[in-house]
N, C-alpha and C positions, 0 to 999 in steps of 0.2 A: 048813631046808635051808641048806647051807653058803653063807655070804655071798660067798665067792670065786666060786662057781658063778653066783649071782645077778648079780654084777658083770659076769661074762663075757657072760651072756645079754643083760642090759640094754645093755651096751656094743655088742654086735652089733646089737641092735634099733635103737639110736640111730644107729649108723653107716649102716645100710641105709635106715631110714625118714626120716632127716633130708633125704636128697637125692632119694629117690623121692617122687612126688606123692601120698603116702598118709598123711601126718601123723605125724611122730615123737612129738609130744606125746600124741596119741591112744594110740599103742602103749605109751609109757612110763607113761601113767596107767592104762591098762587091764590091762597084764600083771601088775603087783603086785596090782591089785584082784582079778583073776581067781584068782590063786594065793595070795592072802592074805599077800603078802610085806610086810615092814616092816624097819625098821632102817636100816643105812648106805646101802642102795641107794635109799632114799627120801629121803635127806638132801641138804642143800645142797652138801656137799663132793662127792658123787657127781655131782650136776648139773654142777658145775664140770668134773669129769673128762671127762664125755662131750662137753661143749662144747669143751674143749681138744682132744679127740680128733678131732671133726669139723672144727675149725679147722685142724688139722694136715693132714687130708685135702684141704681146699681149697687150702692153700698148696702142698702137694706136686703137685697136679694143675694148678695155674694159676700157678706161680711165674714162668714165662716171661712170661705175660700181665701179671702185676703189674709186672715190671721194665719191660716195654714201656709200660705205662700211666703209670708214674712218670716215665719219661725221654723218651717220644715222644708218647704219646696223652694229653696233659694234659686235653683236652676230655672224654675218657672218665672220667678221674679226677674231674672236676667233676660229671659226671652221676652217678657212684657216690655222691659225697658228698651231692648233692641228694636222690638216691633213698633214702639211709640216714636222712635227717632224720625223715620221718614215723614210722618204726618206733622210732627213738630216743625221740621225744617220747611216743609211745603206751606204750612199754615202761616209761618212768619214771612216767608219769601213772597208768597202770592196772595196774602190776605186781601189787599185792596182790589186786586183783579177779581178774585173770587166773589167779593161782596158787591161788585159793580157790574162789569161786563158779562160775567158768567151766569148772572141771575136772570138772564133773558128767557122768556117763556119757551122760545123755540129751541134753545140749548137744552132746557129741561126736557122737552119732548124727545129730543135725540138721545139723551142719556137714559131716560126711562126705557126707551125701546131697546137700545143696544145692550144695556146691562141685563135687561130681561132675556135677550137671546143668549147672553153669556151664562146666566143662571141656568137656563134650560140645557145648554150644552154641558155644563158642569154636572148637572143631575144625570145626564146620560153616560158620561165617561168616568165620573168619580167612583171609586171603590166603596167609599162610605163605611170603612171598617175600623180605621185606626182611632184610638182614643188616647193619644199622647202627642206631645209637641216636640219638634226638633228645632235646632237653630235655623235650618233652612226654611221650615214652616213659618217661624216667627218673622223672618225677613220678607218672605213672599206675602204673608198676610198683612204685615206692617206696611209694605209698599202699597198694597191694595187699599188700606185705610187712608193713605195719603191721596190716592185717586178719588176717594169718597168726598173730598173737599169740593169737588165739582158738583154743583147742584143737580139733583136728579139721579145721582149714582146710588146713594144709600150706603151708609157706613156698614150696617149689618149685612145688607145684600151683597156687597162686593167682597167683604171679608169672609163671610160664610162661603161664598162662591170660590174664593181662593183656597179655603180649607178643603172644599170638596175636590178641587183639582189636585190637592196634595193627598187625597185619599182619606181624609178625616170623616168620622161619623158625623151626620148632620147636627145632632143635638150637641155633640162635643165641639164642633166647629162654631156653633152659635155661642156656646158658653165661653170659649176662648175669645170670640169676637167681643163679647160684653166685657170681659176682663180687660182686654186690650183697649177698649173704648173709654174705660174709666179715667186713666190719666189724660187722655186726649180731651175729653169733655171738661175735666177739671182745668186743664190748661187753657181751653177756649174761654171758659168763664173768667179766669184770671186775666187773660188778655183783654177781653171786653171791659172788665172792671177797670183795668189800668187806663184804657182809652177813655172811658167815661170820666175818670178823675182828671185826665189830661185836658179834656175839652171843657171840663167844668159842667157836665150835664147834671141837671137836677133829677131827682128820683121821686116818683109817686109810690110810696111804700105800700099802700093798700093794694095797688095793682101788682106790685112786685111780689107780695106775699101770695096773692091769688094765683099768679103765674107759677110760682114755686109749688104750691100745694096741688094744683090741678095737674101739672106735669108729673109730679112725683107719684101721685096715686095712680094715674093712668099708665105711667111708665112701669110700675110694679106689675100691674095687670098684664101689660103687653109682654113683658119679659117672661112671666110665668106661662102665659099662653103659648108663646113661640117655642119655648123649650119643650113643652108638652106636645105641641103640634108636630114638631120635627122628629119626635121619637117614632111617629107613626106614618107621617105623610111627607111627600116631596115639596119643593118650593113652588110647584106649578100654580097654585092659587094666587100667590103673590105676583108671579110673572104675568098672569092674565090681568090682574088688577093694574099692574104697571102699564101694560099696553092700552087698557081701557082709559086710564087716566091720561096717557099721552094723546090719545085721540080726542078726548074732551078738551084738553088744553089747546091742542092744535086748532080745533074748530072754533073755540071761543076767541082765540087770538085773531083769526081772520074775520070773524063776524063783528069783532069789536074795533077793528082797525080799517 
């Protein structure tokens, strides 16, 4: 199959699933596995492209918030820095483990199901009233973001869930999740870029650009959709999708092995 087509498809998948609570890693691991894709779309350079694309989505949607954070809400900036630390440490310490052993389809099945139940429980017990962040919230949500490095968990899913457990309003929890993910995604892109230079990996710039554009455009759509959706509805739709996806992956794994 044409590499350009693969790049477009996986860029779209990354843009949508990075921000919806359904796990981008699960979809990016499973899609090439199902269709037997390999080559540039499974490469480090393409990972950088989709990370850059989703970073552009975040900056486009929240640039006004970031200006306000840097110049007026310094406390929020401190909370974001503190919340980023756990994922930064975990990403550096366990990067190789996460990128190899933990990308197994059955691990993804388990995390999709378990985090789905966690999301459902958070919906039941969370007060969903608070629209401000405390230091305690930043630490808890930041720790949840570190757990999201495990494939199948979902960065937005677990951080929004942590926010609900802390009593945050759904849409506000999602917004803080996106703000918190911005430095984490930027850091991941820089780490992958450093690794690609270190190993001397060549880049196909046409595929790189396609990956960036498709991930950025669909990412913007996904962010705006989720923020609007959570103002009216609970996470149940995404929970049911996670369980459905887990069943599909489980069946495919055993029929193909």
